[in-house]
NUMI-959694 format. One record per residue (C-alpha): residue in one letter; z, y, x. Coordinates in steps of 0.25 Angstrom, whole numbers, plus 2048, in hexadecimal, padded with zeros to 3 digits. Layout:
N
+------+-----+-----+-----+
! rest !  pz !  py !  px !
+------+-----+-----+-----+
!    A !   Z !   Y !   X !
...
+------+-----+-----+-----+
***
This chain:
363
+------+-----+-----+-----+
! rest !  pz !  py !  px !
+------+-----+-----+-----+
!    M ! 1D3 ! 16F ! 302 !
!    Q ! 1DE ! 166 ! 2FB !
!    P ! 1E4 ! 16A ! 2EC !
!    K ! 1F3 ! 168 ! 2E9 !
!    S ! 1F6 ! 15A ! 2EA !
!    N ! 1FC ! 158 ! 2DC !
!    I ! 1EE ! 15C ! 2D5 !
!    V ! 1E5 ! 152 ! 2DD !
!    H ! 1E7 ! 148 ! 2D3 !
!    L ! 1E6 ! 14E ! 2C5 !
!    P ! 1DC ! 14C ! 2BD !
!    V ! 1D2 ! 157 ! 2B7 !
!    Y ! 1D4 ! 158 ! 2A9 !
!    Q ! 1C9 ! 151 ! 2A1 !
!    P ! 1C5 ! 157 ! 294 !
!    G ! 1BE ! 150 ! 288 !
!    K ! 1AE ! 14D ! 28D !
!    P ! 1A6 ! 159 ! 28B !
!    I ! 19B ! 156 ! 27F !
!    E ! 190 ! 15C ! 288 !
!    D ! 195 ! 151 ! 295 !
!    V ! 193 ! 146 ! 28A !
!    K ! 187 ! 149 ! 285 !
!    R ! 180 ! 149 ! 291 !
!    E ! 187 ! 13E ! 297 !
!    L ! 184 ! 134 ! 28C !
!    G ! 176 ! 13B ! 286 !
!    L ! 17E ! 13D ! 279 !
!    S ! 179 ! 148 ! 270 !
!    E ! 186 ! 149 ! 267 !
!    V ! 193 ! 147 ! 26D !
!    I ! 1A0 ! 14A ! 265 !
!    K ! 1AD ! 14F ! 26D !
!    L ! 1BB ! 149 ! 268 !
!    A ! 1C2 ! 14B ! 275 !
!    S ! 1C8 ! 159 ! 277 !
!    N ! 1D0 ! 15B ! 26B !
!    E ! 1C5 ! 167 ! 268 !
!    N ! 1C5 ! 16D ! 259 !
!    P ! 1B7 ! 169 ! 252 !
!    N ! 1B8 ! 175 ! 24A !
!    G ! 1B7 ! 17F ! 254 !
!    C ! 1BD ! 18B ! 254 !
!    S ! 1BF ! 197 ! 24B !
!    E ! 1B3 ! 1A0 ! 246 !
!    K ! 1BE ! 1AC ! 24A !
!    A ! 1BE ! 1A5 ! 258 !
!    K ! 1B0 ! 1A5 ! 259 !
!    A ! 1AE ! 1B2 ! 256 !
!    A ! 1BA ! 1B8 ! 260 !
!    I ! 1B3 ! 1AF ! 26B !
!    I ! 1A6 ! 1B7 ! 268 !
!    E ! 1AB ! 1C5 ! 268 !
!    S ! 1B3 ! 1C3 ! 276 !
!    V ! 1A6 ! 1BE ! 27C !
!    S ! 1A2 ! 1CD ! 27E !
!    N ! 1B0 ! 1D0 ! 286 !
!    T ! 1AD ! 1C4 ! 28F !
!    H ! 1AC ! 1CD ! 29B !
!    I ! 1BA ! 1D1 ! 29A !
!    Y ! 1C7 ! 1CA ! 29D !
!    P ! 1CE ! 1C3 ! 291 !
!    D ! 1DC ! 1C9 ! 28E !
!    G ! 1E5 ! 1C2 ! 29A !
!    A ! 1F0 ! 1C1 ! 28F !
!    S ! 1EA ! 1BD ! 283 !
!    V ! 1F2 ! 1C9 ! 27B !
!    E ! 1EA ! 1C8 ! 26F !
!    L ! 1EA ! 1B9 ! 26C !
!    T ! 1F8 ! 1B8 ! 273 !
!    A ! 1FD ! 1C3 ! 266 !
!    V ! 1F4 ! 1BC ! 25C !
!    L ! 1FA ! 1AE ! 260 !
!    A ! 209 ! 1B3 ! 261 !
!    E ! 209 ! 1B9 ! 252 !
!    R ! 203 ! 1AB ! 24E !
!    L ! 20E ! 1A3 ! 255 !
!    G ! 219 ! 1AC ! 253 !
!    V ! 21C ! 1AE ! 261 !
!    Q ! 21C ! 1BA ! 26B !
!    P ! 20F ! 1BC ! 275 !
!    N ! 217 ! 1BA ! 280 !
!    Q ! 21A ! 1AC ! 27C !
!    I ! 209 ! 1A8 ! 27D !
!    I ! 201 ! 1A6 ! 289 !
!    F ! 1F3 ! 1A2 ! 288 !
!    G ! 1EB ! 19A ! 291 !
!    A ! 1DB ! 192 ! 291 !
!    G ! 1E1 ! 188 ! 287 !
!    S ! 1EE ! 182 ! 287 !
!    S ! 1EB ! 17A ! 292 !
!    D ! 1EC ! 187 ! 29B !
!    I ! 1FA ! 189 ! 296 !
!    I ! 1FE ! 17C ! 29B !
!    L ! 1F8 ! 17E ! 2A8 !
!    M ! 200 ! 18C ! 2A9 !
!    T ! 20C ! 185 ! 2A2 !
!    A ! 20C ! 17B ! 2AF !
!    R ! 208 ! 186 ! 2B9 !
!    A ! 214 ! 18E ! 2B4 !
!    F ! 220 ! 185 ! 2B3 !
!    L ! 21D ! 177 ! 2BC !
!    A ! 220 ! 177 ! 2CA !
!    P ! 21D ! 16B ! 2D4 !
!    G ! 228 ! 160 ! 2CF !
!    D ! 22B ! 167 ! 2C1 !
!    E ! 22C ! 15D ! 2B9 !
!    T ! 223 ! 15C ! 2AB !
!    I ! 225 ! 152 ! 29E !
!    M ! 218 ! 14F ! 296 !
!    A ! 213 ! 143 ! 28E !
!    D ! 20B ! 138 ! 295 !
!    E ! 1FF ! 13A ! 28B !
!    T ! 1FC ! 149 ! 289 !
!    F ! 1F5 ! 155 ! 28D !
!    S ! 1F1 ! 152 ! 29B !
!    Q ! 1F2 ! 162 ! 29F !
!    Y ! 202 ! 161 ! 29F !
!    K ! 202 ! 157 ! 2A9 !
!    H ! 1F5 ! 15C ! 2B0 !
!    N ! 1FB ! 16A ! 2B3 !
!    A ! 209 ! 165 ! 2B5 !
!    E ! 203 ! 15D ! 2C1 !
!    V ! 1FB ! 169 ! 2C7 !
!    E ! 209 ! 16F ! 2C8 !
!    N ! 20D ! 163 ! 2CE !
!    A ! 219 ! 160 ! 2C4 !
!    R ! 21F ! 153 ! 2C2 !
!    I ! 21A ! 14D ! 2B4 !
!    V ! 222 ! 145 ! 2AB !
!    E ! 219 ! 13E ! 2A0 !
!    V ! 220 ! 138 ! 294 !
!    P ! 219 ! 12C ! 28B !
!    L ! 214 ! 132 ! 27E !
!    R ! 21C ! 129 ! 273 !
!    D ! 211 ! 124 ! 269 !
!    G ! 207 ! 130 ! 26D !
!    R ! 212 ! 139 ! 26C !
!    H ! 21B ! 141 ! 275 !
!    D ! 229 ! 13C ! 278 !
!    L ! 230 ! 148 ! 278 !
!    P ! 23E ! 141 ! 27A !
!    A ! 239 ! 139 ! 286 !
!    M ! 233 ! 146 ! 28D !
!    L ! 23F ! 14E ! 28B !
!    A ! 247 ! 142 ! 293 !
!    K ! 23D ! 144 ! 29D !
!    V ! 243 ! 153 ! 29F !
!    T ! 249 ! 156 ! 2AC !
!    P ! 24E ! 163 ! 2B2 !
!    R ! 241 ! 163 ! 2BA !
!    T ! 238 ! 163 ! 2AD !
!    K ! 22F ! 16F ! 2AC !
!    V ! 227 ! 16E ! 2A0 !
!    L ! 225 ! 164 ! 295 !
!    W ! 218 ! 162 ! 28E !
!    V ! 217 ! 15E ! 27F !
!    C ! 209 ! 15C ! 279 !
!    N ! 20A ! 15E ! 26A !
!    P ! 201 ! 158 ! 264 !
!    N ! 1FF ! 14E ! 270 !
!    N ! 1F2 ! 14E ! 277 !
!    P ! 1ED ! 145 ! 278 !
!    T ! 1F6 ! 13C ! 26E !
!    G ! 1F4 ! 145 ! 261 !
!    T ! 203 ! 144 ! 25F !
!    I ! 20D ! 14E ! 25B !
!    V ! 21C ! 151 ! 25D !
!    S ! 223 ! 156 ! 251 !
!    H ! 22A ! 164 ! 24F !
!    E ! 238 ! 15D ! 24F !
!    E ! 235 ! 154 ! 25C !
!    L ! 230 ! 160 ! 263 !
!    S ! 23D ! 168 ! 25F !
!    A ! 247 ! 15E ! 262 !
!    F ! 23F ! 15B ! 270 !
!    L ! 23F ! 16B ! 275 !
!    K ! 24C ! 16C ! 271 !
!    S ! 251 ! 163 ! 27B !
!    V ! 247 ! 166 ! 287 !
!    P ! 24E ! 16F ! 291 !
!    T ! 24C ! 17D ! 291 !
!    H ! 247 ! 17D ! 2A0 !
!    V ! 23B ! 173 ! 29A !
!    L ! 22E ! 17A ! 295 !
!    V ! 229 ! 172 ! 28A !
!    V ! 21A ! 174 ! 288 !
!    L ! 213 ! 171 ! 279 !
!    D ! 208 ! 16E ! 278 !
!    E ! 202 ! 171 ! 26A !
!    A ! 1F2 ! 172 ! 26D !
!    Y ! 1EF ! 16A ! 261 !
!    G ! 1FA ! 16E ! 258 !
!    E ! 1F3 ! 176 ! 24F !
!    F ! 1EB ! 16A ! 24B !
!    V ! 1FA ! 163 ! 246 !
!    N ! 1FB ! 160 ! 237 !
!    D ! 20A ! 15B ! 238 !
!    E ! 218 ! 162 ! 232 !
!    S ! 21F ! 15B ! 23E !
!    Y ! 217 ! 162 ! 248 !
!    S ! 21E ! 16D ! 251 !
!    N ! 218 ! 17C ! 253 !
!    G ! 21D ! 17D ! 260 !
!    V ! 21C ! 18D ! 260 !
!    S ! 227 ! 18B ! 256 !
!    L ! 231 ! 186 ! 260 !
!    L ! 22F ! 191 ! 26A !
!    N ! 23A ! 199 ! 266 !
!    E ! 246 ! 18E ! 267 !
!    H ! 23E ! 189 ! 274 !
!    H ! 23B ! 191 ! 27E !
!    N ! 237 ! 186 ! 28A !
!    L ! 22B ! 183 ! 27F !
!    L ! 21E ! 187 ! 282 !
!    V ! 213 ! 183 ! 276 !
!    L ! 203 ! 180 ! 279 !
!    R ! 1F8 ! 182 ! 270 !
!    T ! 1E9 ! 184 ! 272 !
!    F ! 1DC ! 18A ! 26B !
!    S ! 1D5 ! 180 ! 26F !
!    K ! 1D8 ! 176 ! 264 !
!    I ! 1D9 ! 179 ! 257 !
!    Y ! 1D5 ! 188 ! 259 !
!    G ! 1C7 ! 182 ! 261 !
!    L ! 1C7 ! 18C ! 26D !
!    A ! 1C7 ! 180 ! 277 !
!    S ! 1BC ! 185 ! 27F !
!    L ! 1C4 ! 193 ! 281 !
!    R ! 1CF ! 18E ! 286 !
!    I ! 1DB ! 194 ! 280 !
!    G ! 1EA ! 18F ! 27D !
!    Y ! 1F7 ! 194 ! 27D !
!    G ! 206 ! 192 ! 280 !
!    V ! 211 ! 198 ! 278 !
!    G ! 220 ! 198 ! 27D !
!    H ! 22C ! 19F ! 282 !
!    P ! 227 ! 1AE ! 288 !
!    D ! 22C ! 1AA ! 296 !
!    V ! 227 ! 19C ! 295 !
!    V ! 218 ! 1A3 ! 294 !
!    R ! 21B ! 1AE ! 29E !
!    F ! 21D ! 1A3 ! 2A7 !
!    I ! 20F ! 19C ! 2A4 !
!    N ! 20A ! 1AA ! 2A3 !
!    Q ! 20D ! 1AC ! 2B2 !
!    V ! 203 ! 1A0 ! 2B6 !
!    R ! 1F8 ! 1A3 ! 2AB !
!    E ! 1EB ! 1A7 ! 2B1 !
!    P ! 1E4 ! 1B4 ! 2AF !
!    F ! 1DA ! 1B4 ! 2A3 !
!    N ! 1DD ! 1A7 ! 29E !
!    T ! 1D7 ! 1A7 ! 291 !
!    S ! 1CA ! 1AF ! 28D !
!    R ! 1C7 ! 1BA ! 285 !
!    A ! 1BE ! 1B0 ! 27C !
!    A ! 1CB ! 1A5 ! 27B !
!    Q ! 1D5 ! 1B1 ! 277 !
!    A ! 1CB ! 1B7 ! 26E !
!    A ! 1C8 ! 1A9 ! 267 !
!    A ! 1D6 ! 1A3 ! 267 !
!    K ! 1DC ! 1B2 ! 25F !
!    A ! 1D1 ! 1B0 ! 254 !
!    S ! 1D5 ! 1A2 ! 253 !
!    L ! 1E1 ! 1A5 ! 24F !
!    E ! 1DD ! 1AE ! 244 !
!    D ! 1D5 ! 1A2 ! 23D !
!    D ! 1DF ! 199 ! 237 !
!    G ! 1D4 ! 194 ! 22E !
!    F ! 1CE ! 18C ! 239 !
!    L ! 1DA ! 186 ! 23F !
!    Q ! 1DE ! 181 ! 231 !
!    T ! 1CD ! 17B ! 22F !
!    C ! 1D0 ! 174 ! 23E !
!    R ! 1DD ! 16E ! 239 !
!    E ! 1D7 ! 168 ! 22C !
!    N ! 1CC ! 162 ! 234 !
!    N ! 1D4 ! 15D ! 23E !
!    L ! 1DC ! 157 ! 235 !
!    A ! 1D3 ! 150 ! 22D !
!    G ! 1CB ! 14B ! 23A !
!    I ! 1DA ! 145 ! 23E !
!    R ! 1DB ! 13E ! 232 !
!    Y ! 1CC ! 139 ! 232 !
!    L ! 1CE ! 133 ! 241 !
!    Q ! 1DC ! 12E ! 23E !
!    A ! 1D5 ! 126 ! 233 !
!    Q ! 1CA ! 121 ! 23A !
!    F ! 1D3 ! 11B ! 246 !
!    D ! 1DC ! 115 ! 23B !
!    E ! 1D1 ! 10D ! 235 !
!    M ! 1CD ! 108 ! 244 !
!    G ! 1DA ! 105 ! 246 !
!    L ! 1DC ! 10E ! 252 !
!    V ! 1EA ! 115 ! 253 !
!    H ! 1EA ! 123 ! 256 !
!    F ! 1F6 ! 12B ! 25A !
!    P ! 1FA ! 136 ! 24D !
!    A ! 1F1 ! 143 ! 250 !
!    F ! 1F5 ! 150 ! 24F !
!    G ! 1EB ! 158 ! 257 !
!    N ! 1DC ! 158 ! 255 !
!    F ! 1DC ! 14B ! 25C !
!    I ! 1DE ! 13C ! 25B !
!    M ! 1E2 ! 132 ! 265 !
!    V ! 1DE ! 123 ! 262 !
!    D ! 1E0 ! 115 ! 268 !
!    V ! 1D2 ! 10F ! 268 !
!    K ! 1DA ! 102 ! 26D !
!    R ! 1CF ! 100 ! 27A !
!    P ! 1CE ! 10A ! 286 !
!    S ! 1CC ! 119 ! 282 !
!    S ! 1C3 ! 11B ! 28E !
!    E ! 1B9 ! 10F ! 287 !
!    V ! 1BA ! 117 ! 279 !
!    F ! 1B8 ! 123 ! 280 !
!    D ! 1AC ! 11F ! 288 !
!    A ! 1A5 ! 118 ! 27D !
!    L ! 1A8 ! 123 ! 274 !
!    L ! 1A1 ! 12D ! 27D !
!    R ! 195 ! 124 ! 27C !
!    R ! 194 ! 128 ! 26E !
!    G ! 197 ! 138 ! 270 !
!    I ! 1A5 ! 138 ! 26C !
!    I ! 1B0 ! 13D ! 276 !
!    V ! 1BD ! 13A ! 273 !
!    R ! 1CA ! 13B ! 280 !
!    A ! 1CF ! 12D ! 286 !
!    R ! 1D5 ! 128 ! 292 !
!    W ! 1E4 ! 12A ! 28F !
!    T ! 1EC ! 127 ! 29A !
!    Y ! 1F6 ! 121 ! 291 !
!    Y ! 1EE ! 11E ! 284 !
!    P ! 1E2 ! 116 ! 28A !
!    N ! 1DD ! 110 ! 27E !
!    H ! 1DE ! 11F ! 275 !
!    I ! 1D3 ! 128 ! 273 !
!    R ! 1D5 ! 136 ! 26F !
!    V ! 1CA ! 13E ! 266 !
!    S ! 1CB ! 14B ! 260 !
!    V ! 1CA ! 14E ! 251 !
!    G ! 1B9 ! 153 ! 250 !
!    T ! 1B2 ! 158 ! 244 !
!    Q ! 1B1 ! 14D ! 239 !
!    A ! 1A4 ! 148 ! 23E !
!    E ! 1A8 ! 147 ! 24B !
!    N ! 1B5 ! 140 ! 248 !
!    E ! 1AC ! 136 ! 23F !
!    K ! 1A3 ! 133 ! 24B !
!    F ! 1AF ! 131 ! 256 !
!    I ! 1B4 ! 125 ! 24B !
!    S ! 1A6 ! 11F ! 24A !
!    A ! 1A4 ! 11F ! 258 !
!    L ! 1B3 ! 11A ! 25A !
!    G ! 1B0 ! 10F ! 252 !
!    Q ! 1A4 ! 10A ! 258 !
!    V ! 1AB ! 10C ! 267 !
!    L ! 1B6 ! 103 ! 263 !
!    Q ! 1AE ! 0F9 ! 25F !
!    E ! 1A6 ! 0F9 ! 26C !
!    V ! 1B3 ! 0FA ! 275 !
!    T ! 1BA ! 0EF ! 275 !
!    V ! 1C9 ! 0EE ! 278 !
+------+-----+-----+-----+
***
């Protein structure tokens, strides 16, 4: 048997190493995972209660259209229910968008170091990938715009960008969208948007009325702490959402995920606590990196990308042996690691371990 020829070379997505695997492989009793941008605060107590309540109905299929959750979210965002689509995480929306809009030979534009699933799913659809280098870790929107041709179908912007953590401002994004031809769908991935504490940051949903070729992605995996339940959503023009819905698998979000997401939307206090804790963690890590003489990108999500001045794979391995899991091995940033914000205790243990590692791993 032979698969599609264009997928043979594709790598399988590699998430951050699981804590259990590291404990088993290295014989460690304590392991701290700062690799997958998870929320160290967990999830809302209201979400936990909703999950428990949903267990009694595990034998019944979930609502395939997520009607109740859609209604609550639509009211919160100020959009119509037919402008929202849910998926098993926002990565599922990325997959469906590529499936719905990209045909073999179509062009799709993205940054050269951004969330890997844009490229992966475009390659599955045998589209032509056009990558535009970041500028100082940020999306170079004018350069991306210059790459648009009549064959361009989808353009991806991750804001904040994963892995660099940088943002493009509302002013930059608005000017960019006004110049993008209407035949190009702009996918604005705001998976980390709720963490941003900067007045210049853009709320993508506010731009939807003006730009019908815009699709905004968000997730409950990050600030809401529901990563294991796999639920995210897209917001766009009803026609765009309808096209994506046409390729959506039935029952692609679970009953527990829908219930937890709906309850999470009713707990703004939890979100505020998460924002405050994350900002404190960001400031602590930035100060420590500055003291160590390590250059880092401005951090607007719940992670920081820092230049450790050594091959990141060596630093990754050395930290792993000390029970600290981070992310490394970036194509265009071979000396950078990305570290998620943990609890204060976890952040301090990471900094202590990093200091030891940098003394051992020579340049």
